[in-house]
C-alpha positions in Angstrom: 0.0 0.0 0.0 1.3 3.4 -0.9 1.8 6.2 1.6 -1.5 8.1 2.3 0.4 11.4 1.7 1.3 10.4 -1.8 -2.2 9.3 -2.6 -3.6 12.6 -1.3 -0.9 14.6 -3.2 -2.0 12.9 -6.4 -5.6 13.8 -5.6 -4.7 17.5 -5.1 -2.8 17.4 -8.4 -5.8 15.9 -10.2 -8.1 18.7 -8.8 -5.6 21.4 -10.1 -5.4 19.7 -13.5 -9.2 19.6 -13.8 -9.5 23.3 -12.6 -7.0 24.7 -15.1 -7.5 22.3 -18.1 -9.5 24.8 -20.1 -7.2 27.7 -19.5 -4.1 25.6 -20.3 -5.7 24.3 -23.5 -6.6 27.8 -24.7 -3.1 29.2 -23.9 -1.5 26.2 -25.6 -3.6 26.7 -28.7 -2.4 30.3 -28.9 1.2 29.5 -28.3 1.5 26.9 -31.1 -0.6 28.9 -33.6 1.9 29.9 -36.4 -0.6 32.5 -37.7 -0.2 34.6 -34.6 2.5 37.1 -34.0 5.6 36.2 -32.0 4.6 38.6 -29.3 1.2 37.0 -28.8 2.7 33.6 -28.7 5.3 34.6 -26.2 2.6 36.3 -24.0 0.6 33.1 -24.0 3.7 31.1 -22.9 4.3 33.6 -20.2 0.8 33.3 -18.9 1.1 29.5 -19.0 4.3 29.7 -17.0 2.4 31.7 -14.3 0.0 28.8 -13.7 0.9 26.3 -11.0 3.2 23.5 -12.1 1.0 20.9 -10.7 -1.8 22.0 -13.0 0.0 20.3 -15.9 -1.5 16.9 -16.8 2.0 15.5 -17.4 2.7 15.7 -13.7 0.0 13.2 -12.9 1.0 9.6 -12.0 -1.3 6.6 -12.6 -2.0 4.8 -9.4 -3.9 1.6 -8.5 -7.4 2.4 -7.3 -7.3 -0.1 -4.5 -3.7 0.2 -3.1 -2.3 3.4 -4.6 0.7 1.5 -6.0 2.3 3.6 -8.8 4.2 0.8 -10.6 2.8 -2.0 -12.7 -0.4 0.0 -13.5 -2.9 -1.5 -15.9 -4.7 1.4 -17.5 -7.8 -0.6 -18.8 -8.6 -1.8 -15.2 -7.1 1.1 -13.2 -5.3 -1.5 -11.0 -1.8 -2.5 -10.3 -0.7 -5.9 -11.6 -0.7 -7.4 -8.1 -4.2 -6.3 -7.3 -5.4 -7.3 -10.7 -4.1 -10.8 -10.2 -5.6 -11.1 -6.7 -9.0 -10.0 -7.9 -8.9 -12.1 -11.0 -8.1 -15.3 -9.1 -10.9 -14.6 -6.7 -13.2 -14.2 -9.6 -14.1 -10.6 -8.8 -13.3 -9.2 -12.2 -16.0 -10.2 -14.6 -14.9 -11.7 -17.9 -11.3 -12.4 -16.7 -10.0 -15.9 -16.5 -6.6 -17.6 -16.6 -5.0 -18.3 -19.9 -3.9 -21.8 -18.9 -5.0 -24.4 -16.5 
């Protein structure tokens, strides 16, 4: 199980990302638009730099929904490989079965 502080930190980051997603998308669109002037593009980059660093989606880390483990994450299920295996062997994941006997 991951440290509670790390799980909570990730939740705070997710809230920041959600809150600033539209603003970041708009500024990003301006900063990469080749039809705009260099000053406008630079100003958009400056505004984006003023936003909190943790509001960038790249800073998010995928974590297991059950244990919070950051490694061995299976995106389709939202679980780590260890939790996935435990739940699959118990039969708690519908449609999942062992590949061999």
